[in-house]
C-alpha positions as CSV (number, residue, x, y, z in Angstrom):
1,M,25.3,-20.6,41.0
2,P,25.2,-24.0,39.6
3,T,24.2,-22.5,36.2
4,L,27.2,-20.4,36.0
5,S,29.6,-23.4,36.9
6,V,28.1,-25.5,34.2
7,N,28.4,-22.8,31.7
8,A,32.0,-22.3,33.0
9,A,32.7,-25.9,32.3
10,V,31.2,-25.9,28.8
11,H,33.0,-22.8,27.9
12,A,36.3,-24.4,29.0
13,A,35.5,-27.6,27.2
14,L,34.9,-25.6,23.9
15,E,38.0,-23.7,24.3
16,E,40.1,-26.9,24.7
17,Q,38.3,-28.5,21.8
18,A,38.8,-25.3,19.7
19,Q,42.6,-25.4,20.4
20,E,42.8,-29.1,19.3
21,V,41.1,-28.4,16.2
22,K,43.2,-25.4,15.4
23,Q,46.4,-27.4,16.0
24,S,45.1,-30.4,13.9
25,D,44.0,-28.0,11.1
26,H,47.4,-26.3,11.2
27,A,49.1,-29.7,10.8
28,S,47.0,-30.7,7.7
29,K,45.9,-27.6,6.0
30,T,48.7,-27.9,3.4
31,D,47.5,-31.3,2.4
32,N,43.9,-30.3,2.0
33,P,43.0,-27.8,-0.5
34,N,39.3,-27.5,0.8
35,H,40.5,-26.7,4.2
36,V,38.6,-24.2,6.4
37,D,40.3,-22.4,9.2
38,A,39.1,-23.0,12.4
39,T,39.3,-19.5,13.6
40,S,36.6,-18.8,10.9
41,I,34.1,-21.1,12.5
42,P,31.8,-19.1,14.8
43,R,32.3,-20.0,18.6
44,M,29.4,-21.2,20.7
45,N,30.0,-18.3,23.3
46,G,29.7,-15.7,20.6
47,T,26.4,-14.8,18.9
48,P,26.0,-15.3,15.2
49,Y,23.2,-12.6,15.1
50,A,23.2,-9.0,15.1
51,P,22.3,-7.4,18.5
52,Q,18.5,-6.7,18.8
53,R,17.5,-3.2,17.5
54,H,15.2,-1.0,19.8
55,I,12.9,1.2,17.9
56,N,13.4,4.1,20.3
57,D,17.3,3.8,20.1
58,F,17.4,4.7,16.5
59,Y,14.2,6.9,15.9
60,D,12.8,9.9,17.5
61,I,8.9,10.0,17.3
62,V,7.7,13.1,15.8
63,G,3.9,12.2,16.1
64,F,1.0,10.1,15.3
65,I,-0.4,9.8,11.5
66,S,-3.2,7.4,11.5
67,S,-4.6,4.3,12.7
68,G,-6.4,1.2,11.3
69,T,-7.5,-2.4,11.9
70,Y,-3.7,-3.2,11.6
71,G,-2.3,-0.9,14.3
72,R,-1.0,2.7,14.0
73,V,1.5,4.8,11.9
74,Y,3.8,7.3,13.3
75,K,6.2,9.9,11.8
76,A,9.8,9.6,12.9
77,I,13.2,10.9,12.2
78,N,16.7,9.4,12.9
79,K,17.7,9.4,16.4
80,R,19.4,12.7,17.7
81,G,22.6,12.1,19.4
82,N,23.0,8.6,18.4
83,A,26.5,8.0,16.9
84,N,25.5,4.4,16.1
85,A,22.5,5.5,14.0
86,S,23.9,5.4,10.5
87,P,21.6,7.3,7.9
88,A,19.1,5.2,6.0
89,I,19.9,5.2,2.1
90,H,17.2,4.8,-0.4
91,P,17.9,2.5,-3.3
92,S,18.2,5.4,-5.6
93,G,21.2,6.6,-3.4
94,R,19.6,9.6,-1.6
95,T,19.5,9.8,2.2
96,I,16.1,9.1,3.7
97,E,15.5,12.0,6.3
98,A,12.0,10.9,7.6
99,F,10.2,7.8,8.2
100,A,6.8,6.3,8.6
101,I,6.8,3.6,11.2
102,K,3.7,1.2,11.1
103,K,3.2,-0.5,14.5
104,F,1.2,-3.7,14.2
105,K,-1.1,-4.3,17.5
106,P,-0.2,-7.4,19.2
107,D,-3.6,-7.9,20.9
108,K,-7.3,-7.3,20.8
109,E,-8.9,-4.4,22.8
110,G,-6.3,-4.5,25.6
111,E,-6.4,-8.4,26.2
112,L,-2.9,-10.0,25.9
113,Q,-3.6,-12.6,23.6
114,Y,-0.3,-13.2,21.6
115,T,-1.9,-15.4,18.9
116,G,0.7,-14.9,16.2
117,I,1.3,-12.5,13.3
118,S,-1.7,-11.5,11.1
119,Q,-2.0,-12.7,7.6
120,S,-1.8,-9.2,6.2
121,A,1.2,-8.3,8.2
122,I,3.0,-11.4,6.9
123,R,2.1,-10.6,3.5
124,E,3.3,-7.0,3.6
125,M,6.5,-7.9,5.3
126,A,7.3,-10.5,2.6
127,L,6.4,-8.6,-0.4
128,C,7.9,-5.2,0.6
129,T,11.2,-6.9,1.4
130,E,11.3,-8.4,-2.1
131,L,9.9,-5.6,-4.1
132,S,11.8,-2.4,-5.3
133,H,10.6,0.2,-7.7
134,P,10.7,4.1,-7.7
135,A,6.7,3.9,-7.7
136,L,6.6,1.8,-4.6
137,I,6.9,3.0,-1.1
138,H,10.4,1.8,0.2
139,L,10.7,-0.5,3.3
140,V,13.8,0.6,5.3
141,E,13.6,-2.1,7.9
142,I,11.6,-4.5,10.2
143,I,12.1,-4.4,13.9
144,L,10.5,-7.0,16.2
145,E,10.4,-6.0,19.8
146,S,8.2,-6.9,22.8
147,K,6.1,-9.0,20.8
148,C,5.4,-5.9,18.4
149,I,6.3,-5.5,14.9
150,F,7.4,-2.1,13.5
151,M,7.6,-1.7,9.8
152,V,9.7,1.2,9.1
153,F,9.1,2.9,5.6
154,E,10.3,6.2,3.8
155,Y,7.9,8.9,4.7
156,A,5.8,10.7,2.0
157,E,4.5,14.2,2.8
158,H,1.1,13.7,1.0
159,D,-1.3,11.1,-0.5
160,L,-3.7,11.4,-3.5
161,L,-6.7,11.7,-1.1
162,Q,-5.2,14.7,0.6
163,I,-4.3,16.4,-2.9
164,I,-8.2,15.6,-4.0
165,H,-9.5,17.3,-0.9
166,H,-7.2,20.3,-1.3
167,H,-8.5,20.9,-4.8
168,S,-12.0,20.4,-3.9
169,L,-12.1,23.2,-1.2
170,L,-13.6,26.3,-2.2
171,P,-12.9,27.9,-4.5
172,R,-12.6,24.5,-6.3
173,T,-9.9,24.2,-8.8
174,P,-8.9,21.3,-11.0
175,I,-5.7,19.2,-10.8
176,P,-3.6,20.6,-13.5
177,V,-3.5,18.3,-16.6
178,S,0.4,17.9,-16.5
179,C,0.0,16.8,-12.9
180,L,-2.7,14.4,-13.8
181,K,-0.7,12.8,-16.5
182,S,2.3,12.5,-14.2
183,I,0.4,10.8,-11.4
184,M,-1.3,8.3,-13.7
185,H,1.8,7.6,-15.7
186,Q,3.8,6.8,-12.3
187,L,0.9,4.9,-10.8
188,L,0.5,2.6,-14.0
189,S,4.4,2.2,-13.9
190,G,4.4,0.9,-10.2
191,L,1.4,-1.3,-11.1
192,L,3.0,-2.8,-14.2
193,Y,6.1,-3.6,-12.0
194,L,3.7,-5.4,-9.4
195,H,1.8,-7.2,-12.0
196,Q,5.0,-8.4,-13.9
197,N,6.1,-9.9,-10.4
198,W,3.0,-11.8,-10.0
199,V,1.4,-9.5,-7.4
200,I,-2.1,-8.2,-7.2
201,H,-2.4,-5.1,-5.0
202,R,-6.1,-5.5,-4.2
203,D,-6.6,-2.1,-2.3
204,L,-5.6,0.5,-4.6
205,K,-7.4,3.8,-3.7
206,P,-6.1,7.6,-3.3
207,A,-5.5,7.0,0.4
208,N,-3.1,4.3,-0.4
209,I,-1.2,6.2,-2.9
210,M,1.4,8.5,-1.4
211,V,3.0,11.5,-2.9
212,T,6.5,12.9,-1.9
213,S,7.5,16.6,-1.6
214,G,9.4,15.9,-4.9
215,G,6.2,14.8,-6.8
216,A,7.2,11.1,-6.8
217,I,4.1,8.7,-6.6
218,K,4.4,5.9,-4.0
219,I,2.1,2.8,-4.1
220,G,1.6,1.8,-0.2
221,D,-0.3,-0.5,1.8
222,L,0.4,-3.9,0.4
223,G,-1.5,-5.5,3.4
224,L,-4.1,-7.1,1.1
225,A,-1.6,-7.7,-1.7
226,R,-0.8,-11.1,-2.9
227,L,1.1,-13.3,-5.2
228,F,-1.3,-14.9,-7.9
229,Y,1.2,-17.1,-9.7
230,K,-0.4,-20.7,-9.3
231,P,-2.4,-20.2,-6.3
232,L,-3.1,-23.3,-4.2
233,H,-6.8,-22.2,-3.9
234,A,-8.9,-19.7,-5.8
235,L,-8.2,-16.3,-4.5
236,F,-11.7,-15.8,-3.4
237,T,-11.1,-18.5,-0.7
238,G,-8.6,-16.7,1.3
239,D,-10.2,-13.3,1.2
240,K,-13.9,-13.1,0.3
241,V,-13.9,-9.3,0.3
242,V,-11.0,-7.3,-1.2
243,V,-10.8,-3.6,-2.5
244,T,-12.6,-0.6,-0.8
245,I,-16.2,-0.7,-2.1
246,W,-16.0,2.6,-4.3
247,Y,-13.1,1.0,-6.3
248,R,-14.3,-2.6,-6.4
249,A,-14.4,-4.1,-9.9
250,P,-17.7,-5.4,-11.2
251,E,-16.4,-9.2,-11.4
252,L,-15.8,-8.9,-7.7
253,L,-19.2,-7.5,-7.2
254,L,-20.8,-10.1,-9.1
255,G,-19.0,-12.8,-6.8
256,S,-16.2,-14.0,-9.0
257,R,-14.2,-17.0,-7.5
258,H,-11.4,-16.2,-9.9
259,Y,-10.1,-12.8,-10.7
260,T,-7.1,-11.3,-12.3
261,P,-4.8,-8.2,-12.1
262,A,-7.6,-6.4,-14.0
263,I,-9.2,-5.7,-10.7
264,D,-6.3,-3.5,-10.1
265,L,-6.8,-1.5,-13.5
266,W,-10.4,-1.0,-12.6
267,A,-9.5,0.6,-9.3
268,V,-6.9,2.9,-11.3
269,G,-9.8,4.0,-13.7
270,C,-11.8,5.0,-10.6
271,I,-9.0,6.9,-9.2
272,F,-8.4,8.5,-12.6
273,A,-12.1,9.7,-12.6
274,E,-11.8,10.8,-9.0
275,L,-8.6,13.0,-10.0
276,L,-10.7,14.5,-12.7
277,S,-13.9,15.2,-11.0
278,L,-12.4,15.7,-7.3
279,R,-15.1,13.2,-6.1
280,P,-15.6,9.5,-6.2
281,I,-17.3,8.4,-9.7
282,F,-19.0,5.5,-8.0
283,K,-20.0,6.3,-4.4
284,G,-22.2,3.5,-3.3
285,E,-23.1,2.0,-0.1
286,E,-21.5,-1.3,1.1
287,A,-23.9,-4.0,2.4
288,K,-22.2,-5.4,5.5
289,Q,-21.8,-9.0,6.0
290,D,-24.3,-11.0,8.2
291,S,-23.3,-13.1,11.3
292,K,-22.7,-16.1,9.0
293,K,-20.0,-14.3,7.2
294,T,-21.8,-14.7,3.9
295,V,-20.8,-12.0,1.3
296,P,-23.9,-10.0,0.3
297,F,-24.6,-9.0,-3.2
298,Q,-23.6,-5.1,-3.3
299,R,-26.6,-3.9,-5.1
300,N,-26.1,-0.3,-4.4
301,Q,-22.5,-0.2,-5.5
302,M,-23.6,-2.0,-8.6
303,G,-26.4,0.4,-9.2
304,K,-24.0,3.5,-8.8
305,I,-21.9,1.9,-11.7
306,A,-24.8,1.2,-13.8
307,E,-26.0,4.7,-13.5
308,V,-23.0,5.9,-15.7
309,L,-22.1,2.6,-17.6
310,G,-25.4,1.0,-17.8
311,L,-25.9,-2.6,-16.7
312,P,-23.5,-5.2,-18.1
313,K,-24.7,-7.0,-21.3
314,K,-24.1,-10.7,-22.3
315,Q,-23.1,-9.7,-25.9
316,E,-20.3,-7.5,-24.3
317,W,-19.2,-9.7,-21.5
318,P,-19.6,-13.3,-22.6
319,L,-18.7,-14.7,-19.2
320,L,-21.1,-12.5,-17.4
321,T,-23.7,-15.5,-17.0
322,A,-21.1,-17.6,-15.2
323,M,-20.8,-14.9,-12.2
324,P,-22.3,-16.2,-9.0
325,E,-24.4,-13.1,-8.6
326,Y,-25.8,-12.8,-12.1
327,Q,-29.2,-13.6,-11.1
328,N,-29.2,-10.7,-8.8
329,L,-28.4,-8.3,-11.7
330,Q,-32.1,-7.9,-12.6
331,S,-32.9,-6.5,-9.0
332,V,-30.6,-3.5,-9.6
333,S,-32.9,-1.8,-11.9
334,M,-35.9,-2.6,-9.5
335,H,-34.2,-0.7,-6.8
336,N,-32.5,2.1,-9.0
337,P,-34.5,3.0,-12.1
338,A,-31.8,5.4,-13.2
339,V,-29.8,2.5,-14.6
340,N,-32.2,2.2,-17.3
341,R,-31.2,5.6,-18.6
342,P,-27.4,5.6,-17.9
343,A,-25.8,8.9,-18.2
344,T,-22.8,7.3,-20.2
345,L,-19.2,7.9,-19.5
346,E,-18.7,10.5,-22.3
347,K,-21.5,12.5,-21.0
348,W,-20.1,12.3,-17.3
349,Y,-16.7,13.3,-18.7
350,R,-18.2,16.3,-20.6
351,N,-19.9,17.5,-17.4
352,V,-16.7,17.2,-15.4
353,V,-14.6,19.1,-18.0
354,S,-17.2,22.2,-18.4
355,S,-17.8,22.4,-14.7
356,N,-14.0,22.5,-13.8
357,N,-12.3,25.9,-14.6
358,Y,-9.2,24.8,-16.5
359,T,-7.1,27.9,-16.8
360,A,-4.3,26.2,-18.6
361,G,-6.6,24.1,-20.8
362,P,-8.5,21.0,-20.2
363,P,-7.4,17.4,-20.9
364,D,-8.3,16.3,-24.4
365,D,-10.3,13.4,-25.6
366,T,-7.5,10.9,-25.0
367,A,-8.2,11.1,-21.2
368,V,-12.0,10.0,-21.8
369,D,-10.6,7.1,-24.0
370,L,-8.1,5.9,-21.4
371,L,-11.0,6.2,-18.7
372,R,-13.3,4.1,-20.9
373,K,-10.7,1.2,-21.5
374,L,-10.0,1.1,-17.7
375,L,-13.6,1.0,-16.8
376,E,-14.4,-1.9,-19.2
377,Y,-16.9,-4.3,-17.7
378,D,-15.2,-7.6,-19.1
379,P,-12.0,-8.0,-17.3
380,L,-10.6,-9.9,-20.4
381,K,-11.0,-6.9,-22.4
382,R,-9.9,-4.4,-19.8
383,M,-6.8,-2.6,-20.5
384,T,-3.6,-3.8,-18.9
385,A,-1.0,-1.5,-17.1
386,E,1.5,-2.2,-20.1
387,Q,-1.2,-1.2,-22.6
388,A,-2.0,1.8,-20.6
389,L,1.4,3.2,-20.4
390,Q,1.4,3.1,-24.3
391,H,-1.9,5.2,-24.6
392,P,-1.7,8.5,-26.5
393,L,-2.6,10.4,-23.3
394,F,1.1,9.8,-22.2
395,I,3.0,9.4,-25.5
396,G,0.8,11.4,-28.0
397,A,-1.1,10.3,-31.0
398,D,2.0,9.8,-33.1
399,G,3.9,7.9,-30.2
400,N,6.6,10.5,-30.3
401,T,5.7,12.5,-27.4
402,A,8.0,12.3,-24.4
403,P,6.4,10.6,-21.4
404,P,5.3,12.7,-18.5
405,S,7.7,13.8,-15.7
406,W,8.3,11.8,-12.7
407,N,7.7,15.0,-10.6
408,C,3.9,15.5,-10.7
409,F,4.6,18.9,-9.2
410,E,7.0,20.0,-11.9
411,G,6.1,23.5,-13.1
412,L,3.3,24.2,-10.6
413,E,3.3,27.3,-8.4
414,Q,1.0,26.1,-5.7
415,K,2.5,24.3,-2.8
416,Y,0.4,21.5,-1.1
417,P,0.0,21.3,2.8
418,A,2.1,18.7,4.3
419,R,0.3,15.7,6.0
420,K,-1.1,16.4,9.3
421,V,0.9,14.9,12.2
422,S,-0.6,14.9,15.7
423,T,1.6,15.7,18.5
424,E,-0.6,14.0,21.1
425,A,1.6,10.9,20.8
426,H,5.3,11.9,20.5
427,E,6.8,8.5,21.5
428,I,6.0,5.0,20.4
429,G,5.3,2.4,22.8
430,N,6.0,-1.3,22.8
431,G,3.3,-2.5,25.2
432,T,-0.3,-3.1,24.4
433,M,-2.6,-1.1,22.2
434,S,-6.1,-1.2,24.0
435,G,-8.7,0.9,22.8
436,M,-7.6,0.8,19.2
437,K,-11.2,1.6,18.0
438,R,-11.2,5.0,19.5
439,A,-10.2,7.3,16.6
440,G,-7.1,9.2,17.3
441,A,-6.5,7.8,20.8
442,P,-2.7,7.2,21.5
443,D,-1.4,4.0,22.8
444,D,-1.8,3.2,26.5
445,S,1.9,2.8,26.5
446,L,2.8,6.2,25.4
447,R,3.8,9.0,27.5
448,P,1.4,11.8,28.5
449,P,0.6,13.8,25.6
450,M,2.4,16.9,24.7
451,S,-0.1,19.0,23.2
452,K,-3.7,18.6,22.1
453,K,-3.2,20.5,18.8
454,M,-2.6,19.3,15.2
455,R,0.2,20.8,13.4
456,E,1.8,20.6,9.9
457,I,5.1,18.9,9.8
């Protein structure tokens, strides 16, 4: 074929040129201290890149975990019988035995429209490859194959939502205080690391906080996270709606165009309250955007917050009147008269402690103090992650108490059930992902299902 003859000619010419360069270098290398041996220069007929990795060559898919707007997540283990599959090593030095593989969908509802990589996928890949902390989920590798992106993470057996649900089952049992303190301390440590590196998470909630079988907290899902150091535009410009509604800070509800890492601390306060009471503290209903994509005022959610904390006041939040939705605050009390007689956070906390049957003693008043400082209306007064880690809840009133363990299960007798993994989809596909909105539906590219049942793995 002509192409082969041309390639052969080019190859011969390159070989001849390389020999000439090699002889020329050999004659002059003693005279040139900056000489680079020609044999170290990559040849054109070789590849300077590592061969492409295929997801199914290195991982055995155990089953399907969950799906979302981004795509699907699978549980996997190292490929059995592959001598080339070296074990994955965590930065701590331990071997990673199981993986969570996030597959980003390449199309919309079965139509092949390869329009590029989503913004959230780019952010998550960019941030996860740069960040490393014991309280952040570890990214093992990224594989691009057949126009699909696979992000391979270490696998965590639990998440906080699952643990909360486990304790809320009858008979209801509170999360032990030692476990609470460890969870919060690890979560705040990971959050401090993010903020110190100019990253806001913007989607903290129990479902996005993983827990390993060894009791290690791992902040995950950085799809909405972004750098906030010298942004080119207001953060609101790029993403008008961030943070799941129940965990959304009041400045976001009031339409702030500029916000800070304080929004993450409000979410942490909501998570802490949920760990204490085993239900969301501010469980409002989200008003959806209209066809014009204008962001509506979240009156119902603001009312749920005000039922406990009361409506924000100008005296306590000086910049309140500058909020774009400030004028709508007065309508909250019209639709929800309970905000005029707020329960107060202290009363809410007392009710939670009295209704929970703590066998080993309830948390002391330092817990409600931390909660109050995290759920501060004014973001400038809200406690930072660094300040929270120095709170008496963790280090004692005298500051001499040892910080909580990095194993939130330490000393606990009960065992939590592992995450449920569906065996419907036992192999990951590389093709399209049509029908993604069908909850629990496997990829069209997957093989026929092995079983309809769910099992604990």
